[in-house]
N, C-alpha and C positions, 0 to 999 in steps of 0.2 A: 471476606478478604482483604488484606489490605496490603497497598503495594509503598514500594520507598523510593526515593528516587533524593539523596540528599535530604536538602529541609520540605520535601514534597512528600504528603503522605495522601493517598487515596483509600477511604474506605467505602464499602457499600452499606448503603443506610437505608431504612423506614421510615416511616411515618414521624416516628418521634425527634428526625431531624427536619421536621417540613419549616420552620422558622429559620434555619440558618441555610436550605437550601432556597427556601423565598427569598431571602436577603442577598445571596448570591444571584440569581435569576434576574433580582430587581435593578441589581448595580450593572450586570452585564446589556441587560436590554435598554435601560435608561438613555447610555449614552451612543447608542446606534441613531442611524439617520432615523428619520421621522417617517413611518409608512404608512399609505392607506391600500386599503384598510391598515390599523394598527394591525403590531405584533400581538398575536391571543397571548402572549406569556406576561404581557405588561397588565392582564387584568386577571392574573393568576392572584390568589390570596393564601393566608395559610392553610386554613380548611381544604382549600381544592388541591394544594400542592399533597398534603397528607394522605387526601383519599388515593392520588396517582402512585404516592409512594405505596399506600397499603395494597395496593392492587399489583404493583409492577415492581417496586425496589426505584432506587439508583444509586447513585455514585455521588459522594462528596469529597473535592480535593482540599486540602489544608497546606497553607505555605506558613510555613514558621506557628504552625498551631492555630494559624486563622483561615477561616472559610476563604477559599482561593475561586472553586472552579464548583460545578454541579452539572449533574443530566439526571433525566429520568428514562429508566428503560422501560419498552414498551413492545414487548412480544405481539405479534399477528404474523399469522401462519406459520411458515418455515423463515420470518424474518425476524428481528429486534429492532423497531426502530428507535433512535436516540432522540428524546425532548426535551424541551427546554433546555439546552445545553449553552452551558455561560460559560466565559472567567471575568472576575471581575478587575475594572483597567488595573489598579496598583499591581497585580500579579502577570498582566500581561507581560510577556518575553520571556518568563520564568520554564517555557515547554508546557504548563500545565495543560492545556489542550489536546495537544500529540497523547501526554502521558495519560488524559481520560480515555482517550480513545482506544490507545492498548489496552486501559483497566477493563472496558467497555468489551475488547474482542474475547477478553476469558471470561466476564459475566455473562456474557450469551452463548456460553456453550451450548449445544444442542440447537441454535438456529442455523439457517446456512446462509447468511449474510446479516450486515449491520444496514440499515436506510436512516436517511435524514431527509428532511426539507428545508431548502433556504428558499430564500428570497429572492427573483428577479435581480429585483431594483439594487441588489448587492453583490456585485461581481466578487468583491476581495473575498467574502463569505466564501462561494462557491469554488472558486481557485484554493481556499484553504480544504476543502472538501477532498477535491480533486489530489492534491497533493498528499492526501492521505491516504488515498487508493478506491476513492469513491469515482463512480461515472452518474452522469446523466442519465436515466430510464424513462423520464417520464418530466414531462411538461404543462402543467397546467395554469395559468398564470392568474396570480402573481407567482407561483408555487414550485418550485425546481425540487423533483425527487431525484435523489442520489443513493445509490446501492454499492456495496462494498463486500465481495466473497471473504467469507470470516477469515478463509487460509492465504488470501494474501497478504504479505508481509511488503514492509516499505523500509526502506534506507536513505539517508542521504549522502551522497558523496560529494564533496566540497569541492575535489580537483581530482586530476587523472591517476595520482596514486592512489586515492580514495577507491576509484572507480574500479581499478587493476588488483586492488585488495578483497573485494569485496567478489570477483570473478575467483581468484586463487583461492578464496574462502570455500567458495562452492564450488570447487573441482575436487576438495578433497571428501566430498560427499556421493560424489559420479562416478558410474559403470560404466561398461560398455552395452551397448543400446539405449544408453539414455539421450532422449530430445529434446532440446532447448529452443524456444522459438522466439525470437529476440525483433522485440520492436523498438521504432524510433527513430525522429526526424534524421536526418542530415545534420551531422553534427554532435548528436546525443550524447555519442560517446560508444556506441555497440562494438565498435572495434576494438577501444579501449578495454571495453569489460570481457572481451574476447581475447585478449593479449592477456589477463588476467587469468581465465580460464586457464589456457595454453599454457605457462608458467606453473599452474597447478598440477596440470599433469603432467608434464615433463615431457612436451612433443618438441619438435623441430623443426625449424623455421623460422622466421619469421613472420607474424601473423598483421595482416595487411587487409584492408578492405575489398572484398570477393567481388568487388563493382565491374571489373576487367575480364574475370574469368568466373564461371559459373558456383563453380566447388574447387577447395583446394583442399588436399588431404596433409595431415603434418603427423608424420608418425610417431609413437611414441620411442623415447631413449631411457625409459625405466621400467619397460616391462608390462607396463599398463595397457589402455585403449588408444588408439587412435586420435586425432581430434580431425573431422571433417566439418568444414566450414563452407557455409552455402550461401549464393545470393539468391532469394527463390523469385525476387522481382522479374529475373530474365528468365525465367521457370512457366511456361502454361499450366502448370501442376508436380506436386512433389512427386508422384509417380515417374516423371521423367529423371530423377534418380535412379533409377535401375538401369535408365540407358546414356548413362554417363563415363562407364568402364572406370570407377575408379578404383584404387589400388586396394581398397579395403570396403568391407561391407559395412552398411549402417549397422547391421547387428554386431560388430567386432569392434565400434568406434563410439565416439560421444557426438553427436553431431548438433552442429549450431547453424540455426535458421535464421537469415534475417530477412526482413520482408515476406517473414512467413505466415503471419496472423491470414486466418480465412484459408489456408491452405493446409496446413500441417496437421491437420485433427484428426485425418486416416494415415498419417503416418506410422502412427505409434498409441498402442493404450492408454499410456501413461506420456506426461511430456510437462517440462516447466514454463510459463509463461512469462518471459520478464520484459519490463515495458520499462523505457529510460526517457525520460522527462527534465526537462529544466524546473526547478524545485522552488524558484524565488517567490515571491510575494507575502502576504501578511495573513495572520491568525482571524479567525472571524470577527475578532473585536480591533482590528485595525492595526494590534501590532506590529511590527515590522519586523521580518526573520533576518534581515541582514542580506550578506551574501549570495548568489544566483547557483547553487549546488545543483546537482543533477538528483532527482528523485530515481530509485529504481527502486519497482515494483515485482516481484517474485509469487508467481501463483501455481503452486504444484495442482497438477489434475492426475487422477486416475490413482490404482492402488501402490504404483511406485513408491509413493513417496510420503505413505501414511504413517510411519516409524519415524521420518526424519524431523529436526529440529532447526527450521531455517531460522529463527529469529540469533541464534549465535553465530552468523554471520559475520564478518567484518572484523 
């Protein structure tokens, strides 16, 4: 497997590439802050890396032909751990880290999720993994374990137009009866995203925050499904939707539920969970990402979505 992104090439490798992988690991970890106990990666040798790669394989990134990033794949049960993940200092800021994760998603086919272990003394590293769709599942000081479902797709939306564009693009794959559970802090961009959905669906009316009404119905102007926009924060449970006297049935509409996390699971067998959060920060080796975009994570759940290709959004 090989991926190309301008001058960036990522290749699946084995023990024959141990020297190159070790060089990346050492260059990446030696510039990180001193830890106590030290990072285990610093004790690796070419022989030990070759043994890891022989058992599990790994990924090697080259930028303009030079080794720039690497990781070791470690399948354990239903998950695949990403070990010895690093980007050499000279290659930081070129998208190498994010591209390695994207390639790892493909390489871990058959696993339910990806897992990483970060050090709690390195909050910038933890934030990087969170921006890539990973969530903390366990903390055993000094280690923090984070996990990302493999079907979670992550995009950066640098401004409101990009956020609306993602919503519009997603709308092209939606049908009557689809449920979207939309999560994000105040001001994260939930309503902006929904405006894009509404534009893509061709519905009537200005889409605004549903804060002062429990639900709004936006009828289709193009013969497609209506859009039902719900504020679940004010509902005791989503079963109360049946009591709202809406002008359409949720079976005949696309339903977007803000603040619905933990409530919407029983509303439909399949759903899209969309999480919007601020995305600025650093990669795991300290390189600045630049502006503070919004990060949009989409996790398809249930059989409705098995055949759709979400990475093409935007």
